[in-house]
C-alpha positions in Angstrom: 9.6 25.1 -32.9 11.3 21.6 -32.6 13.2 19.5 -30.3 15.6 17.0 -32.0 17.0 14.2 -29.8 19.3 11.6 -30.1 19.8 10.2 -26.5 21.0 7.3 -24.9 20.0 6.3 -21.2 21.3 3.3 -19.7 20.6 2.6 -15.9 21.2 -0.6 -14.8 19.2 -3.1 -16.7 17.4 -0.1 -18.2 18.4 1.4 -21.6 16.0 3.9 -23.9 17.3 5.5 -27.3 15.4 8.2 -28.6 16.8 9.2 -32.2 13.8 11.5 -33.4 12.3 14.9 -34.2 9.2 16.5 -32.2 7.6 19.7 -34.2 5.4 22.0 -33.3 3.8 23.3 -37.0 1.9 25.4 -34.1 1.5 25.7 -30.1 -0.2 22.6 -29.6 0.1 19.7 -27.6 2.6 16.4 -28.2 1.7 13.0 -26.5 4.5 10.7 -25.6 2.6 7.8 -24.8 3.8 4.4 -23.3 2.9 1.9 -20.6 4.0 2.8 -16.8 8.0 1.8 -16.6 8.5 2.3 -20.1 10.9 5.2 -19.3 9.0 7.9 -20.0 9.4 10.0 -17.5 13.2 9.7 -17.9 12.9 11.0 -21.6 11.3 14.1 -19.7 14.3 14.9 -17.2 16.6 14.3 -19.8 15.0 17.3 -21.9 14.4 19.9 -18.9 18.1 18.7 -17.9 17.2 17.0 -14.4 18.3 13.4 -15.5 22.1 13.1 -17.1 21.7 11.3 -20.6 24.7 11.0 -23.7 23.8 12.3 -27.2 22.4 15.6 -28.4 20.0 17.6 -27.4 18.9 21.3 -30.0 16.0 23.3 -29.2 14.9 25.3 -32.1 12.9 28.1 -31.3 12.1 31.7 -32.7 14.6 30.9 -35.0 17.7 30.2 -32.8 18.9 27.2 -32.3 20.6 26.1 -28.7 22.0 23.3 -27.6 21.1 21.8 -24.1 23.3 18.5 -24.5 26.3 17.8 -26.5 28.3 14.9 -24.4 30.6 14.5 -26.9 31.3 18.2 -26.8 31.1 18.4 -22.8 28.4 20.8 -22.8 25.0 20.5 -21.1 22.9 23.4 -19.8 21.7 23.6 -16.6 17.9 22.9 -16.3 17.1 26.0 -15.0 18.7 28.0 -18.1 16.6 25.8 -20.5 13.2 27.7 -20.2 11.8 24.3 -19.5 8.6 24.2 -16.7 7.7 20.3 -16.3 4.8 19.8 -13.9 4.5 16.5 -12.4 1.5 14.1 -11.4 1.6 14.9 -8.3 0.9 19.2 -7.9 4.1 19.8 -5.5 2.2 22.5 -4.4 3.8 24.5 -1.1 2.0 23.6 1.8 2.9 26.5 4.2 1.4 28.9 1.1 -1.7 29.6 0.0 -2.7 29.7 -3.5 -1.9 33.0 -4.4 1.5 32.9 -2.7 2.3 29.4 -4.5 1.2 31.2 -7.9 3.7 34.8 -7.0 6.3 32.3 -6.2 6.3 31.8 -9.8 5.4 34.8 -11.0 8.1 36.8 -9.1 11.0 34.8 -10.6 10.0 34.8 -14.3 9.6 37.4 -16.7 6.0 38.5 -16.3 3.9 41.1 -15.6 0.2 41.9 -14.2 -1.4 41.4 -17.9 0.0 38.2 -17.6 -0.9 37.6 -14.1 -4.5 38.7 -15.0 -4.9 36.4 -17.8 -3.8 33.3 -16.0 -5.7 33.9 -12.9 -8.9 34.7 -15.2 -8.0 31.6 -17.9 -8.3 28.9 -15.0 -11.1 30.3 -13.3 -8.9 31.1 -10.1 -10.0 34.0 -8.7 -12.1 32.4 -5.7 -9.3 29.9 -4.9 -6.3 32.9 -4.4 -6.8 33.0 -0.4 -7.1 28.9 0.3 -5.0 26.9 1.7 -3.6 24.2 -0.8 -4.8 21.5 1.5 -8.5 22.9 1.0 -8.6 22.3 -2.8 -9.9 19.2 -4.6 -7.8 16.9 -6.7 -8.4 19.1 -10.4 -8.3 22.6 -8.5 -4.7 21.6 -7.3 -3.7 20.4 -10.5 -5.3 24.3 -12.1 -3.6 25.8 -9.4 -0.1 23.8 -10.7 -1.2 24.6 -14.0 -1.4 28.6 -13.3 2.2 28.4 -11.7 4.0 26.5 -14.7 2.3 29.2 -17.5 3.4 31.6 -14.7 7.1 30.6 -14.9 6.8 32.1 -18.6 9.1 28.9 -20.0 9.8 28.0 -24.0 8.6 24.9 -23.6 5.7 23.0 -21.0 6.8 19.7 -20.3 3.4 18.1 -18.2 4.0 14.0 -16.9 0.9 13.0 -16.2 -0.8 15.0 -14.6 -4.4 13.7 -14.6 -3.0 10.1 -13.9 -4.1 10.6 -9.6 -7.7 12.6 -10.4 -10.9 11.3 -10.9 -13.2 10.8 -13.6 -15.1 14.7 -13.1 -11.6 16.1 -12.6 -9.7 14.9 -15.3 -12.3 16.1 -17.7 -12.2 19.9 -16.3 -8.5 19.7 -16.2 -8.2 18.9 -19.8 -10.7 21.7 -21.1 -8.0 24.2 -19.4 -5.5 22.3 -21.5 -7.2 22.0 -25.0 -7.0 26.4 -24.4 -3.8 26.3 -23.4 -2.2 26.6 -26.5 -4.2 28.8 -28.1 -4.0 30.9 -25.2 -0.3 31.1 -24.4 1.2 30.5 -27.7 3.1 27.6 -25.6 4.3 24.3 -26.9 3.5 21.4 -24.6 5.0 17.9 -24.0 2.6 15.8 -22.6 3.5 12.1 -20.9 0.5 9.7 -20.6 -0.9 5.8 -20.5 -4.2 6.7 -20.7 -5.3 6.1 -24.4 -7.9 8.4 -23.7 -6.3 11.6 -23.4 -4.1 10.7 -26.2 -7.2 11.4 -28.2 -8.7 14.0 -26.7 -5.3 16.2 -26.3 -2.8 15.2 -29.3 -2.0 16.7 -31.9 1.0 14.6 -32.5 2.3 11.6 -30.6 5.1 9.8 -30.0 5.1 5.9 -29.0 7.9 4.3 -26.5 8.1 0.6 -26.7 10.3 -1.9 -26.3 11.9 -0.3 -23.6 14.3 1.1 -26.9 12.6 2.7 -29.6 10.5 6.1 -30.0 8.0 5.9 -32.3 6.7 9.3 -34.1 2.8 8.7 -35.1 1.8 11.5 -37.4 -1.9 12.0 -35.3 -4.1 10.4 -33.3 -5.9 9.2 -36.0 -2.6 6.9 -37.0 -2.6 5.7 -33.0 -6.2 4.3 -33.7 -4.8 2.3 -36.3 -2.1 1.3 -33.9 -4.5 0.5 -31.1 -6.9 -1.4 -33.5 -4.0 -3.9 -34.7 -3.6 -6.7 -32.7 -0.6 -7.7 -33.7 1.3 -4.1 -32.8 2.5 -3.9 -29.2 0.3 -0.9 -28.4 -2.6 -3.2 -28.5 -2.6 -4.6 -24.9 -1.4 -1.7 -24.1 -4.6 0.3 -25.0 -7.4 -2.3 -25.4 -9.2 0.3 -26.5 -11.9 0.4 -29.7 -12.5 3.8 -31.6 -15.6 3.7 -33.2 -16.4 6.6 -35.8 -19.6 7.9 -35.8 -22.2 10.5 -37.6 -23.7 13.6 -37.4 -25.1 13.6 -33.7 -28.9 13.6 -33.1 -31.0 14.5 -30.1 -32.8 11.3 -28.6 -36.2 11.3 -28.1 -37.4 10.5 -24.4 -34.5 9.5 -23.3 -33.9 12.1 -20.7 -30.6 14.0 -21.7 -29.4 11.7 -23.7 -27.6 11.9 -27.6 -27.6 9.4 -30.4 -24.8 8.9 -32.0 -25.3 6.4 -35.5 -23.1 3.9 -36.4 -24.0 2.2 -39.9 -27.2 0.8 -38.5 -27.1 0.6 -35.2 -27.2 3.7 -32.8 -25.1 4.3 -29.5 -26.5 6.6 -26.9 -24.2 8.7 -24.6 -24.8 11.6 -22.2 -25.3 15.2 -23.7 -22.4 17.0 -23.2 -22.7 20.4 -21.3 -19.9 22.1 -24.3 -19.8 21.4 -27.7 -17.4 23.1 -29.6 -16.7 21.1 -32.1 -18.4 18.2 -33.9 -17.8 14.9 -32.2 -16.7 12.0 -34.8 -15.2 8.9 -32.9 -16.0 7.2 -29.7 -12.7 5.5 -27.7 -14.1 2.6 -25.6 -12.1 0.5 -23.1 -11.9 -3.7 -23.6 -13.4 -4.2 -20.0 -16.4 -2.2 -20.4 -17.9 -3.9 -22.6 -19.6 -7.1 -21.8 -20.8 -10.4 -23.9 -24.1 -12.0 -24.0 -25.4 -14.7 -26.4 -28.9 -13.5 -26.4 -30.1 -9.9 -26.7 -30.5 -8.9 -23.3 -34.1 -7.3 -22.3 -34.2 -6.3 -18.6 -30.2 -5.3 -18.5 -29.7 -1.5 -16.6 -26.7 -1.0 -19.7 -28.5 1.4 -22.7 -26.6 0.3 -25.3 -26.3 -3.2 -26.7 -24.9 -4.1 -30.3 -25.4 -6.8 -32.7 -21.7 -8.3 -33.6 -20.0 -10.9 -35.1 -16.6 -12.5 -33.3 -13.7 -12.1 -36.3 -10.7 -12.8 -33.8 -10.0 -14.1 -30.7 -6.5 -13.5 -28.0 -5.6 -15.6 -25.5 -4.4 -13.4 -23.2 -3.2 -15.5 -20.0 -6.2 -15.9 -17.6 -8.2 -13.6 -19.6 -9.3 -13.2 -23.5 -9.1 -10.2 -26.2 -12.6 -10.6 -28.4 -12.8 -8.5 -31.8 -16.2 -8.0 -32.8 -17.1 -6.4 -36.4 -20.3 -3.8 -35.3 -21.4 -2.5 -38.5 -17.9 -2.8 -40.6 -16.1 -1.5 -37.4 -14.1 -3.4 -34.8 -15.0 -3.6 -31.1 -12.6 -5.2 -28.5 -14.5 -6.8 -25.6 -12.2 -8.2 -22.6 -13.5 -10.8 -20.4 -12.0 -13.9 -18.1 -11.1 -17.1 -19.3 -14.3 -18.5 -17.2 -16.5 -16.3 -19.2 -15.1 -17.3 -22.4 -15.2 -21.2 -21.7 -18.5 -20.9 -20.3 -20.0 -18.8 -23.2 -17.9 -21.5 -25.9 -17.1 -18.4 -28.2 -16.2 -19.1 -31.3 -15.0 -16.9 -34.3 -18.2 -16.4 -36.5 -20.5 -16.2 -34.0 -23.1 -13.8 -33.9 -22.9 -12.1 -30.3 -24.3 -9.1 -27.9 -21.8 -6.3 -26.7 -22.9 -4.3 -23.9 -21.4 -1.5 -23.4 -20.9 0.6 -20.2 -19.2 3.6 -20.7 -17.8 5.1 -23.5 -15.7 8.6 -24.0 -16.4 10.9 -26.9 -13.1 12.8 -29.0 -13.2 15.7 -31.3 
């Protein structure tokens, strides 16, 4: 499965050029990553045929190549004939229909059968939700229903446009668990758009970066994205403002009330024990604004994770500062206000203590 893009999208002062290939070696999730307003949705809508672009789009699927767009040949296959389903941040369920009828709206119009229906209901655990009105659903439940409706339309390609952006943390975790199983269970390639680095690290097989309003860059894997995010000279560094720490084998933490210990080199980070652990966790994603700093080791803080490090770089971000620390040979970022920076008189080479308020486990 491969999508060849050679697109030029221009709207007023906005301009986006994409000349790349998106190849699924097996059904999996490819992520388009970039900040809000950079043009991710314009690119998706052009792929779906909902928005006109100039250039070419070729879709390679099951041994066939279909030209969806060739502006020179004046060829533009309409959206409904591209067999692509796009799901948005807003679930966009029909308010006058209950959950079951929302799903049947897609089911009856697609090449789906009774086995597809039951598989979808079972895999997304929707049986108890079928009789409910959509206004009775939580945000996470609504997105699961929207995802089921998208699957039941039997697309060749599923496109998800920031489907978790409006959800709280718990709902995000809930929906991501289903998304991770989606490709294997339905053998469906997915193109997923987000500006949240945690979603990239949790879901992506491959990553496309949108930046500078004109460029699409292919990154081979989330591991390559880690290098981009940790390079303070790259434009995505300020977007992500996150650190990725590689960890050793998780261990049970004695007398820590359900926490597990994640060893770095000499120091340890504690996190709540996951309810499910299908794979070994290998890295942590830590947002820079979840790391506060102290000149001395706090002894009466409610924060469990306090790590000793050395300041190795300081960047002035107009009103606040991004501090890069060396923690056991790995880089940890902290974002603090200019007031705190000046009050603490932080210098490169200074020993300092990082208080970590939150982490995200990634496999």
